[in-house]
C-alpha positions as CSV (number, residue, x, y, z in Angstrom):
1,M,104.0,93.5,-99.9
2,V,104.6,89.9,-101.1
3,P,108.2,88.6,-101.4
4,P,109.1,87.5,-104.9
5,A,108.8,83.8,-105.6
6,R,112.0,81.8,-105.8
7,A,112.4,78.5,-107.5
8,S,114.4,77.0,-104.6
9,P,115.9,79.6,-102.2
10,R,118.0,77.0,-100.4
11,T,119.8,75.7,-103.4
12,A,122.5,78.3,-102.8
13,P,124.3,77.9,-99.5
14,P,123.1,80.5,-96.9
15,Q,125.6,82.7,-95.3
16,S,125.7,82.3,-91.5
17,A,127.0,84.9,-89.1
18,G,130.3,86.1,-90.3
19,S,130.0,85.0,-93.9
20,A,129.4,86.8,-97.1
21,A,128.0,86.4,-100.6
22,V,130.7,83.9,-101.3
23,S,131.9,81.2,-99.0
24,L,135.2,82.1,-97.3
25,P,135.6,79.3,-94.8
26,L,138.0,80.1,-91.9
27,A,139.4,77.4,-89.7
28,A,139.2,77.1,-86.0
29,G,142.4,78.1,-84.1
30,G,144.0,76.1,-81.5
31,G,145.9,77.1,-78.3
32,A,144.7,80.6,-77.4
33,G,142.4,80.4,-80.4
34,A,144.3,83.0,-82.4
35,A,145.5,83.0,-86.0
36,A,147.1,85.3,-88.4
37,L,147.3,85.3,-92.1
38,N,149.8,86.8,-94.5
39,M,149.7,86.2,-98.3
40,T,149.6,87.7,-101.7
41,A,146.1,87.1,-103.0
42,R,145.4,89.7,-105.6
43,R,144.5,87.1,-108.3
44,S,142.3,85.2,-106.0
45,F,140.5,88.3,-104.8
46,Q,139.4,89.1,-108.4
47,K,137.0,86.2,-108.1
48,L,135.1,88.2,-105.6
49,R,134.1,91.0,-108.0
50,Q,130.7,89.6,-109.0
51,P,129.5,88.6,-105.5
52,L,130.5,91.9,-104.1
53,A,127.9,93.6,-106.3
54,G,129.7,96.5,-107.9
55,S,132.9,96.6,-105.8
56,T,135.9,97.4,-107.9
57,C,138.0,95.1,-105.8
58,G,141.0,97.2,-106.8
59,F,142.3,97.5,-103.2
60,R,144.7,95.3,-101.4
61,F,144.7,93.9,-97.9
62,R,148.1,93.6,-96.4
63,S,147.4,91.7,-93.2
64,L,144.4,89.8,-91.9
65,R,144.0,88.4,-88.4
66,L,141.2,86.1,-87.3
67,S,140.5,84.1,-84.2
68,R,138.2,81.2,-84.7
69,T,135.3,80.5,-87.0
70,M,133.7,77.4,-88.2
71,L,132.2,75.8,-91.2
72,T,128.8,74.3,-91.6
73,N,127.0,73.3,-94.8
74,G,129.0,75.6,-97.1
75,G,128.4,78.7,-95.0
76,R,130.6,80.2,-92.3
77,R,129.5,80.8,-88.8
78,N,131.2,83.5,-86.8
79,A,132.4,82.5,-83.4
80,V,135.0,84.9,-82.0
81,M,136.3,87.3,-84.5
82,F,139.2,89.7,-84.6
83,F,139.9,90.7,-88.1
84,V,142.9,92.9,-88.8
85,L,143.2,94.0,-92.4
86,M,146.0,96.2,-93.6
87,T,145.0,98.7,-96.2
88,T,146.7,99.9,-99.4
89,R,149.0,102.5,-97.9
90,D,152.3,101.9,-99.6
91,A,155.2,100.7,-97.6
92,A,157.1,103.8,-98.8
93,D,154.5,106.0,-97.4
94,S,155.2,104.7,-93.9
95,A,159.0,105.1,-94.1
96,P,159.1,108.9,-93.2
97,A,156.7,108.3,-90.3
98,A,158.8,105.4,-89.0
99,A,161.9,107.6,-89.2
100,E,160.1,110.3,-87.3
101,S,158.9,107.8,-84.8
102,E,162.5,106.7,-84.0
103,K,163.5,110.3,-83.4
104,S,160.5,111.1,-81.2
105,G,160.7,108.0,-79.0
106,K,158.2,105.3,-78.0
107,S,155.3,107.5,-77.1
108,N,155.2,109.1,-80.6
109,K,155.4,105.6,-82.1
110,I,152.3,104.6,-80.2
111,N,150.6,107.7,-81.4
112,I,151.3,107.1,-85.1
113,E,150.3,103.5,-84.8
114,L,147.0,104.5,-83.1
115,Q,146.3,106.8,-86.0
116,E,146.9,104.0,-88.4
117,I,144.3,101.8,-86.9
118,V,140.6,102.0,-87.7
119,F,138.6,100.0,-85.1
120,V,135.3,98.6,-86.5
121,I,132.9,97.1,-83.9
122,Q,130.4,94.6,-85.3
123,S,127.5,96.3,-83.5
124,Q,123.8,95.8,-83.8
125,S,121.0,98.4,-83.8
126,N,119.0,96.8,-81.0
127,S,119.2,99.0,-77.9
128,F,120.9,96.3,-75.8
129,H,123.6,95.6,-78.3
130,S,124.2,99.2,-79.4
131,K,124.8,100.1,-75.7
132,R,127.4,97.3,-75.4
133,A,129.1,98.4,-78.5
134,E,129.2,102.0,-77.3
135,D,130.7,100.9,-74.0
136,L,133.5,99.2,-76.0
137,E,134.0,102.3,-78.1
138,R,134.4,104.4,-74.9
139,N,136.8,101.9,-73.5
140,I,139.0,102.0,-76.6
141,L,139.0,105.8,-76.6
142,K,139.7,106.0,-72.9
143,Q,142.8,103.7,-73.3
144,A,144.0,105.9,-76.2
145,E,143.4,109.1,-74.2
146,E,145.4,107.7,-71.2
147,L,148.4,107.4,-73.6
148,G,148.1,111.1,-74.1
149,K,147.9,111.0,-77.8
150,E,145.4,111.6,-80.6
151,L,142.4,109.3,-80.6
152,P,141.9,106.5,-83.2
153,R,138.9,106.2,-85.4
154,V,136.2,103.8,-84.0
155,L,133.3,102.8,-86.2
156,L,130.1,101.0,-85.3
157,I,128.7,98.9,-88.1
158,H,125.0,99.6,-87.2
159,Q,125.6,103.3,-87.6
160,M,126.8,102.9,-91.2
161,D,124.3,103.6,-94.0
162,R,123.8,101.8,-97.3
163,H,125.5,98.6,-96.2
164,D,123.0,95.7,-96.1
165,G,124.8,92.7,-94.8
166,A,127.6,94.8,-93.3
167,W,128.1,92.2,-90.6
168,T,129.6,90.0,-93.3
169,I,132.4,92.5,-93.6
170,L,133.0,92.2,-97.4
171,P,130.4,94.7,-98.4
172,L,132.3,97.3,-96.5
173,M,135.6,96.8,-98.2
174,Q,135.1,99.2,-101.2
175,D,134.2,102.1,-99.0
176,F,136.9,101.3,-96.5
177,S,139.4,101.2,-99.3
178,A,138.4,104.7,-100.5
179,S,138.1,106.2,-97.1
180,Y,141.1,104.7,-95.2
181,G,143.3,103.2,-97.8
182,R,145.8,106.0,-97.9
183,N,145.8,107.1,-94.3
184,S,145.5,103.9,-92.3
185,S,147.5,100.7,-92.2
186,W,145.1,98.5,-90.2
187,I,141.4,97.9,-90.0
188,F,140.6,96.0,-86.9
189,F,137.2,94.3,-86.8
190,C,136.0,93.1,-83.4
191,E,132.8,91.9,-81.7
192,E,130.9,94.0,-79.1
193,D,132.2,91.4,-76.5
194,T,135.8,91.8,-77.5
195,R,138.1,93.4,-74.9
196,I,141.2,95.1,-76.2
197,Q,144.5,96.0,-74.5
198,I,145.7,98.8,-76.8
199,V,149.4,98.8,-75.8
200,K,149.6,95.1,-76.2
201,L,147.8,95.2,-79.5
202,L,150.3,97.8,-80.8
203,E,153.2,95.6,-79.7
204,T,151.7,92.7,-81.5
205,L,151.0,94.5,-84.8
206,R,154.5,95.8,-84.9
207,R,155.8,92.3,-85.5
208,F,154.1,92.0,-88.9
209,D,155.5,93.1,-92.3
210,K,153.3,95.8,-93.7
211,S,154.7,95.4,-97.2
212,K,152.9,92.1,-97.7
213,I,149.4,91.8,-99.1
214,A,147.3,89.5,-97.1
215,L,143.8,88.0,-97.6
216,Y,142.6,84.6,-96.8
217,I,140.7,83.0,-99.7
218,W,139.3,79.5,-99.3
219,Q,140.3,78.3,-102.8
220,K,138.5,75.0,-102.3
221,G,140.8,74.1,-99.4
222,N,144.0,75.0,-101.2
223,G,144.5,78.4,-99.5
224,P,147.2,79.1,-97.0
225,H,147.1,78.0,-93.5
226,L,146.4,80.3,-90.6
227,T,149.4,81.5,-88.6
228,P,148.8,81.5,-84.8
229,V,149.1,84.8,-83.0
230,P,148.9,83.9,-79.3
231,E,148.3,87.5,-78.2
232,F,144.9,87.5,-79.9
233,C,143.2,85.4,-77.2
234,T,139.6,84.2,-76.8
235,D,140.1,83.7,-73.1
236,D,138.0,85.4,-70.5
237,L,139.2,88.6,-68.8
238,N,139.8,86.6,-65.6
239,S,142.0,84.0,-67.3
240,Y,145.6,83.6,-66.2
241,K,146.6,84.2,-69.8
242,A,145.1,87.7,-69.8
243,V,148.3,89.5,-69.0
244,H,149.8,88.2,-72.3
245,C,146.8,89.0,-74.4
246,A,146.1,91.9,-76.8
247,T,142.5,90.8,-77.1
248,M,140.2,88.7,-75.0
249,F,136.6,87.5,-75.4
250,S,133.8,86.0,-73.5
251,N,130.5,85.0,-74.9
252,F,128.6,83.7,-71.9
253,L,125.0,84.3,-71.2
254,P,124.2,88.0,-70.5
255,V,121.9,88.7,-67.7
256,C,120.4,92.2,-67.3
257,G,118.2,91.8,-64.2
258,D,115.6,89.3,-63.0
259,P,114.7,86.7,-65.6
260,V,111.5,87.3,-67.4
261,K,108.5,85.4,-66.0
262,K,107.6,82.0,-67.4
263,E,104.2,83.5,-68.2
264,D,105.8,86.1,-70.4
265,I,107.0,83.5,-73.0
266,F,104.7,81.6,-75.3
267,V,106.4,78.6,-77.0
268,A,105.0,77.3,-80.3
269,V,106.3,73.9,-81.5
270,K,105.9,73.1,-85.2
271,T,105.3,69.4,-85.8
272,C,103.3,67.1,-88.1
273,R,101.5,63.8,-87.6
274,K,104.4,61.6,-88.7
275,F,106.5,62.9,-85.8
276,H,103.9,62.8,-83.0
277,R,105.3,59.5,-81.7
278,D,108.9,60.2,-82.5
279,R,109.8,63.7,-81.6
280,I,107.1,65.0,-79.3
281,P,108.0,62.5,-76.5
282,I,111.6,63.9,-76.6
283,V,110.2,67.5,-76.0
284,K,108.1,66.3,-73.1
285,Q,111.0,64.4,-71.6
286,T,113.4,67.4,-71.8
287,W,112.5,71.0,-72.0
288,E,108.6,71.2,-72.0
289,G,108.6,71.3,-68.1
290,E,110.5,74.6,-68.3
291,A,107.7,76.3,-70.2
292,T,104.4,77.4,-68.8
293,L,102.8,78.4,-72.1
294,V,103.4,75.8,-74.8
295,E,101.3,74.6,-77.7
296,Y,102.0,72.0,-80.5
297,Y,100.9,72.9,-84.0
298,S,100.4,70.1,-86.5
299,D,98.4,69.0,-89.5
300,Y,96.4,66.7,-87.3
301,A,94.7,67.3,-83.9
302,E,95.6,64.6,-81.4
303,T,94.2,65.1,-77.9
304,S,96.7,63.0,-76.1
305,I,99.5,65.4,-76.8
306,P,97.6,67.7,-77.4
307,T,98.2,69.1,-80.9
308,I,96.3,71.9,-82.7
309,D,95.4,71.6,-86.3
310,L,95.9,75.0,-87.8
311,G,94.2,74.0,-91.1
312,V,97.4,74.3,-93.0
313,P,98.4,71.1,-94.8
314,N,101.9,69.7,-94.0
315,T,104.6,70.4,-96.5
316,E,107.9,68.5,-96.9
317,R,109.9,71.7,-96.6
318,G,109.5,75.4,-95.9
319,H,106.4,75.5,-93.5
320,C,105.8,79.2,-94.2
321,G,102.0,78.8,-94.1
322,K,102.1,77.1,-90.8
323,T,104.5,79.7,-89.3
324,F,102.4,82.7,-90.3
325,A,99.3,80.9,-89.0
326,I,101.1,80.6,-85.6
327,L,101.9,84.3,-85.7
328,E,98.3,85.2,-86.4
329,R,97.1,82.9,-83.6
330,F,99.5,84.4,-81.1
331,L,98.4,87.9,-81.9
332,N,94.7,87.2,-81.9
333,H,94.2,84.5,-79.3
334,S,96.9,84.7,-76.7
335,S,96.9,87.1,-73.8
336,S,98.0,90.6,-74.8
337,K,100.1,90.5,-71.6
338,T,102.4,87.9,-73.1
339,P,105.2,89.8,-74.7
340,W,107.3,87.1,-76.2
341,L,106.7,84.3,-78.8
342,V,109.2,81.5,-79.4
343,I,108.8,79.3,-82.5
344,V,110.8,76.0,-82.5
345,D,110.8,72.8,-84.5
346,D,109.9,69.6,-82.9
347,D,113.5,68.5,-83.0
348,T,114.8,71.7,-81.4
349,L,116.3,71.3,-78.0
350,I,116.1,74.6,-76.0
351,S,116.7,75.9,-72.5
352,I,113.7,78.1,-71.6
353,F,115.5,78.7,-68.3
354,R,118.4,80.5,-70.0
355,L,116.2,82.1,-72.5
356,R,114.3,83.8,-69.7
357,K,117.6,85.2,-68.5
358,L,118.6,86.4,-71.9
359,L,115.3,88.2,-72.6
360,S,115.9,90.3,-69.5
361,C,118.3,92.3,-71.7
362,Y,115.7,93.1,-74.4
363,D,112.8,95.5,-74.4
364,P,109.6,93.8,-75.6
365,N,108.2,97.3,-76.6
366,E,110.8,97.3,-79.4
367,P,110.3,95.2,-82.5
368,V,112.7,92.3,-81.7
369,F,113.4,89.4,-83.9
370,L,116.1,87.3,-82.3
371,G,118.0,84.1,-82.9
372,E,121.0,82.8,-85.0
373,R,121.5,85.1,-88.0
374,Y,122.1,83.8,-91.5
375,G,122.2,85.6,-94.7
376,Y,121.0,85.1,-98.3
377,G,122.6,86.9,-101.3
378,L,124.2,89.5,-99.1
379,G,126.1,92.0,-101.2
380,T,123.8,91.4,-104.1
381,G,120.5,92.8,-102.8
382,G,119.8,90.0,-100.4
383,Y,118.8,89.9,-96.7
384,S,119.6,88.6,-93.3
385,Y,117.3,86.1,-91.5
386,I,117.0,84.1,-88.3
387,T,117.5,80.4,-89.0
388,G,114.4,78.5,-87.8
389,G,116.0,75.3,-86.4
390,G,117.7,77.1,-83.5
391,G,114.5,78.8,-82.5
392,M,113.0,82.2,-83.5
393,V,112.1,84.7,-80.8
394,F,109.6,87.5,-81.6
395,S,108.4,90.4,-79.5
396,R,104.7,91.0,-79.7
397,E,105.6,94.4,-81.2
398,A,107.5,92.8,-84.0
399,I,104.6,90.5,-84.9
400,Q,102.2,93.4,-84.9
401,K,104.3,95.3,-87.3
402,L,104.8,92.3,-89.5
403,L,101.2,91.3,-89.9
404,A,100.1,94.9,-90.3
405,S,102.4,95.1,-93.3
406,K,100.5,92.4,-95.2
407,C,103.8,90.7,-96.1
408,H,103.1,87.0,-96.3
409,C,104.2,83.7,-97.8
410,Y,104.2,83.3,-101.5
411,S,103.4,79.6,-100.9
412,N,102.7,77.3,-97.9
413,D,106.0,75.5,-98.5
414,A,108.2,78.6,-98.9
415,P,111.1,78.7,-96.4
416,D,109.5,80.4,-93.4
417,D,112.7,81.8,-91.9
418,M,113.9,83.3,-95.2
419,V,110.5,84.8,-95.9
420,L,110.5,86.4,-92.5
421,G,113.9,87.8,-93.2
422,M,112.7,89.4,-96.4
423,C,109.6,90.8,-94.7
424,F,111.5,92.4,-91.8
425,S,114.1,93.7,-94.2
426,G,111.4,95.4,-96.2
427,L,110.0,96.9,-93.0
428,G,113.4,98.2,-92.0
429,I,113.3,96.1,-88.8
430,P,116.8,94.6,-88.3
431,I,117.1,91.0,-87.1
432,T,119.1,90.6,-83.9
433,H,121.8,87.9,-83.8
434,C,122.6,85.8,-80.7
435,P,125.3,83.1,-81.2
436,L,123.9,81.1,-78.2
437,F,121.2,79.7,-80.6
438,H,122.4,76.9,-82.7
439,Q,121.0,75.5,-86.0
440,A,123.0,72.3,-85.6
441,R,124.0,69.6,-83.1
442,P,126.8,70.1,-80.5
443,M,129.0,67.6,-82.4
444,D,128.8,69.9,-85.5
445,Y,130.8,72.7,-83.8
446,P,134.4,72.9,-82.7
447,K,134.9,72.3,-79.0
448,D,136.7,75.6,-78.6
449,Y,133.8,77.4,-80.1
450,L,131.3,76.0,-77.6
451,A,133.7,76.4,-74.7
452,H,133.0,80.1,-74.7
453,Q,129.2,79.7,-74.5
454,I,126.4,78.8,-72.2
455,P,124.1,77.7,-75.2
456,I,120.4,78.3,-75.4
457,S,119.5,75.8,-78.2
458,F,120.6,73.0,-80.5
459,H,118.8,71.4,-83.4
460,K,118.5,68.0,-85.0
461,H,118.3,64.4,-83.5
462,W,120.5,62.8,-86.2
463,N,122.9,60.2,-84.8
464,V,122.7,61.6,-81.3
465,D,120.8,60.9,-78.1
466,P,118.8,64.1,-77.9
467,V,117.9,63.5,-74.2
468,K,121.6,63.2,-73.4
469,V,122.3,66.3,-75.4
470,Y,119.7,68.2,-73.5
471,F,120.8,67.1,-70.0
472,T,124.5,67.6,-70.9
473,W,124.2,71.1,-72.5
474,L,120.9,72.7,-71.7
475,A,119.3,71.4,-68.5
476,P,118.9,74.1,-65.8
477,K,120.5,71.9,-63.1
478,M,123.8,72.0,-65.0
479,E,124.7,75.4,-63.7
480,D,124.5,74.1,-60.1
481,S,125.5,70.5,-60.4
482,F,128.8,70.7,-62.3
483,T,131.8,72.8,-62.2
484,E,133.0,74.2,-65.5
485,K,135.7,71.5,-65.6
486,K,133.3,68.7,-65.2
487,Q,131.0,70.2,-67.8
488,R,133.7,70.2,-70.4
489,R,134.7,66.6,-69.6
490,I,131.1,65.4,-70.1
491,R,130.7,67.4,-73.3
492,E,133.8,66.0,-74.8
493,D,132.2,62.5,-74.6
494,L,129.6,63.6,-77.2
């Protein structure tokens, strides 16, 4: 299986986590990080017909709510997301129900509104993530049950069939319109880490006019501004604001037991001769000491580093040939007892200390391909992939399945991360997204976005002091040496 050749796959902007086949940039919220949108956008939405690959686009959204996302390089990176979309149910349809609600009292009003909400959890099929999503589902249903009324519908994205790129939301809209457009008023999208207070959510949604169509379209920056909804919070459950919040969110580092051993992680650094004196010293000065098993792969063998010449000539872009050579070397020459491989660029800054904690949540006996998720051509037969700059994590099982498939590069300079995405997509192995990996520098992200994270990686040395970035954001001692308040003060100086 050989991926089809492309003239220049990166000429079209990739979709990062939370984006779709067209760029719908959504701005970061302030205050509690919440924002609501309400607009008539029927004409604008018609522009989405072609990118949505067959969607009739004949449905209308009446209300949309989003917390904070960010823009990078034409794509959209999902941070903390609570979408609320109102479906096509006519305002007249809800009038009899509203009248009945007034007669029956508050409890029946809650019941009707619960029935009108479809909760959609942006889950992933990996066992660790699917369990977290199922826990959230049970929590939603338990809250509804305690109200003594009929349970709402709760959908998990990873359980839906025929929806490549469902995590971008837009490919789901046609089916959602057909399935829920007449019987539901709200479709509520949330992350597996979102925590919802049902009663407070209902109180919040009642404030919005259901008769208005709402959809946020970028329109080259000329679209409407977000309207803050302070009850949609991105604060932690323990925040003093929690009592006022309908939703809360925390995206800190998950820990599922003892960190994996240093010897369980093999780190491969991609480099080339021209960066031996520039970038490799930064790696050695920062994170190399955290790793027990690390090798540098180059187009030139230099014993002082040392680097290993894989016999693959350096290319100005792509590096697919080099990456697949690393995969083959790991499978054939490393200890079979080493379950994890991490491939990074020579200008990637990474915390192996935190990665060891994170990997305690994943089963290396599963085919795991982990990192920051992007997408290419989603909704039009494309695929998801792990962007290479933030680091790509493979279980040995995933590499074995990949190389056994004979899927390989169509050229040495093909984009390695995108080819890997095509290969794993063809194998039916989903990539696993973790927002703690970062393709860009800290300064490229809104402060509020990073405030909810203990990051694992950043990428690029452009116009920054990479050593300072590492010791400010990623060094192991940071957890013990600084309080959260001091951390934020230092980070704001970047």
